[in-house]
C-alpha positions in Angstrom: -35.2 -12.6 -14.8 -32.4 -14.2 -12.6 -29.4 -12.2 -11.8 -27.4 -11.0 -14.8 -23.6 -10.8 -14.4 -22.4 -7.3 -15.4 -19.2 -8.4 -16.9 -21.0 -10.9 -19.2 -22.0 -10.1 -22.8 -25.7 -10.1 -21.7 -24.7 -7.5 -19.0 -22.9 -5.4 -21.3 -25.7 -5.3 -23.7 -27.9 -4.0 -20.9 -25.3 -1.5 -19.8 -25.0 -0.2 -23.5 -28.9 0.1 -23.9 -29.1 -2.8 -26.5 -31.3 -4.6 -24.0 -33.9 -3.2 -21.5 -35.6 -4.5 -18.4 -37.8 -2.5 -16.0 -37.0 -4.9 -13.1 -33.5 -6.2 -13.7 -31.4 -8.1 -11.3 -27.6 -7.6 -11.7 -24.6 -8.9 -10.0 -20.7 -8.8 -10.0 -19.5 -12.1 -9.0 -15.9 -11.2 -9.7 -15.8 -8.4 -7.2 -13.2 -8.9 -4.4 -13.8 -9.1 -0.6 -14.0 -5.6 1.2 -10.7 -4.1 1.8 -9.3 -0.7 2.6 -9.8 2.0 0.0 -6.4 3.2 0.3 -4.9 -0.3 0.2 -6.9 -1.2 -2.7 -5.9 1.9 -4.8 -2.2 1.5 -3.7 -2.2 -2.1 -5.0 -3.8 -1.1 -8.4 -1.6 2.0 -8.9 1.7 0.5 -7.9 4.7 0.9 -10.1 2.5 2.9 -12.6 2.6 6.4 -14.0 -0.2 8.1 -12.2 -2.4 11.0 -13.0 -4.3 11.9 -9.8 -7.2 14.1 -10.8 -8.9 16.0 -7.8 -5.9 15.1 -5.6 -6.4 18.0 -3.0 -9.0 16.5 -1.0 -11.3 18.5 1.3 -8.9 21.3 2.5 -10.3 21.7 6.1 -9.2 18.2 6.8 -5.9 18.0 4.9 -3.6 18.4 7.8 -5.5 15.8 9.9 -5.5 13.4 7.0 -1.8 13.7 6.3 -1.1 13.3 10.0 -3.4 10.1 10.1 -1.8 8.7 7.0 -5.0 9.0 5.2 -4.2 11.5 2.4 -4.3 9.4 -0.8 -1.9 11.7 -2.7 0.9 10.8 -0.3 0.3 7.1 -0.8 0.2 7.4 -4.6 3.5 9.3 -4.6 5.0 6.4 -2.5 3.9 3.6 -4.7 3.8 5.1 -8.1 6.6 5.2 -10.8 5.5 8.9 -11.2 2.5 10.7 -9.8 1.2 14.0 -10.8 -1.7 15.7 -9.2 -4.3 18.1 -11.0 -7.0 20.0 -9.4 -9.5 22.7 -10.5 -9.2 24.5 -7.1 -6.3 27.0 -7.4 -6.5 28.0 -3.6 -6.5 24.3 -2.7 -3.4 23.5 -4.9 -1.6 26.5 -3.3 -2.5 25.3 0.2 -1.2 21.7 -0.6 2.1 23.2 -1.7 2.3 25.3 1.3 1.5 22.4 3.6 3.5 19.6 2.1 6.1 21.1 -0.3 5.1 18.9 -3.0 5.8 20.6 -6.4 4.5 18.1 -9.0 1.0 19.4 -8.8 -1.0 21.6 -11.1 -4.3 23.7 -11.4 -6.2 22.4 -14.4 -9.8 21.9 -15.6 -9.4 18.4 -17.0 -12.5 18.9 -19.2 -10.6 21.4 -21.3 -7.7 20.6 -23.9 -4.3 21.9 -24.1 -2.9 20.9 -20.6 0.7 19.9 -21.2 1.2 18.2 -18.0 -1.5 15.6 -19.1 -0.7 15.4 -22.8 3.1 15.4 -22.5 3.0 11.8 -21.1 1.5 8.5 -21.4 -0.3 7.8 -18.2 -0.9 4.1 -17.0 -3.8 5.0 -14.9 -5.8 8.2 -14.2 -7.2 8.3 -10.6 -10.5 9.8 -10.0 -10.8 9.1 -6.3 -14.0 10.4 -4.9 -14.3 13.0 -7.4 -17.2 12.1 -9.8 -19.9 12.5 -7.0 -19.0 16.0 -6.6 -19.5 17.4 -10.1 -22.6 18.6 -11.7 -22.5 16.2 -14.6 -20.4 13.1 -14.1 -21.1 11.7 -17.6 -20.1 15.0 -19.4 -17.2 15.3 -17.1 -15.8 11.9 -18.0 -16.5 12.1 -21.5 -14.9 15.6 -21.9 -11.7 14.3 -20.2 -11.6 11.3 -22.6 -12.3 13.5 -25.6 -9.3 15.5 -25.0 -7.0 13.0 -23.4 -7.9 9.6 -24.5 -4.7 8.8 -26.4 -2.5 9.8 -23.1 -4.4 7.5 -20.7 -4.5 3.6 -20.6 -6.9 3.1 -17.7 -9.2 5.0 -15.4 -9.7 4.2 -11.8 -12.9 5.7 -10.1 -13.5 5.3 -6.5 -16.9 6.5 -5.0 -19.2 6.0 -2.0 -21.7 3.2 -2.3 -25.3 4.2 -2.4 -26.2 0.7 -0.8 -23.6 1.2 2.1 -24.8 0.2 5.8 -25.0 3.8 6.8 -27.6 4.6 4.1 -29.5 1.3 5.1 -29.6 2.2 8.7 -30.6 5.8 8.0 -33.6 4.5 5.9 -35.1 2.9 8.9 -34.9 6.3 10.6 -36.1 8.1 7.7 -32.9 10.2 7.1 -29.7 10.0 5.3 -26.1 10.6 6.2 -24.2 12.2 3.3 -21.3 14.6 2.5 -23.3 17.8 1.7 -21.2 18.5 -1.3 -22.4 15.3 -3.0 -24.4 15.7 -6.2 -25.1 12.0 -6.8 -24.2 8.4 -5.6 -24.1 5.0 -7.4 -24.8 1.5 -7.4 -22.5 -1.0 -9.2 -24.8 -1.1 -12.3 -25.3 2.7 -12.6 -21.4 3.2 -12.1 -20.7 0.7 -14.9 -23.3 2.2 -17.0 -21.8 5.6 -16.5 -18.4 4.1 -17.7 -19.8 2.5 -20.8 -21.5 5.7 -21.8 -18.2 7.6 -21.3 -16.3 5.3 -23.6 -14.7 3.0 -20.9 -14.6 -0.8 -20.6 -14.9 -1.9 -16.9 -12.2 -4.2 -16.0 -12.1 -4.7 -12.2 -14.7 -4.0 -9.5 -13.8 -3.9 -5.9 -15.9 -3.2 -2.5 -13.9 -0.9 0.0 -14.1 0.5 3.4 -13.0 4.1 4.4 -11.9 3.1 7.9 -10.4 0.1 9.4 -12.8 -2.9 9.6 -12.4 -5.8 11.8 -14.2 -8.7 13.4 -17.7 -9.4 13.0 -18.2 -6.3 10.7 -15.4 -7.7 8.3 -16.9 -11.0 8.2 -20.4 -9.5 7.4 -19.1 -7.4 4.8 -17.2 -10.4 3.1 -20.4 -12.2 3.0 -22.5 -9.2 2.1 -20.0 -6.9 0.2 -23.0 -4.8 -1.2 -23.1 -3.1 2.2 -19.6 -1.7 1.9 -18.6 2.1 2.3 -17.3 2.6 -1.2 -16.6 0.9 -4.6 -13.6 1.0 -6.9 -13.9 0.4 -10.7 -11.0 0.0 -13.0 -11.7 0.5 -16.5 -9.6 0.5 -19.7 -10.1 3.3 -22.2 -11.7 2.1 -25.6 
């Protein structure tokens, strides 16, 4: 079979399991050229009510990322109409409050019902930025969140590392992988879209992103071959 566009009707039928192929070739022609992860998320989230899930980031790196302007929650507060942070790690939330003096942040397990800070408002977008690769079962995690808070969220933004990134390809030639040791899984565009469909989401936009500044020959290469980018961002609407 030739390449199938994931956003096409045929692509959706493969993603939903209505069609099957053992050696399918899939593409996303609508994906934008590689850009900064933070810049991409800022643009999507601008002037929206934002629910930022897993906002704390890696705590040993918090002060450094704030100083470097790389802490995502700061950016979402800056561009959003309103931004509320939620994280399951109580100690991390306490540390963020102590370091930043930000108050509109909460400890919560978003797979459980009854959280008033979520259910008390309609969120334009819930941001899961580099979160799902850390949880034991991403499918159950997303579906549980939607089961409880579907009517309170219009769209879901997921950013994740790209399993096909240059670092992984280079490592394969040396018979090793370079990875965050807390990751449970990594995704390709097809498997990320399939996860979204199964959870009750409809993929709307897809972006390839870099985690660090990219310039010169590397930028030209990634714009020509975006599948080698560091990460991916998918914006989906809630069904």
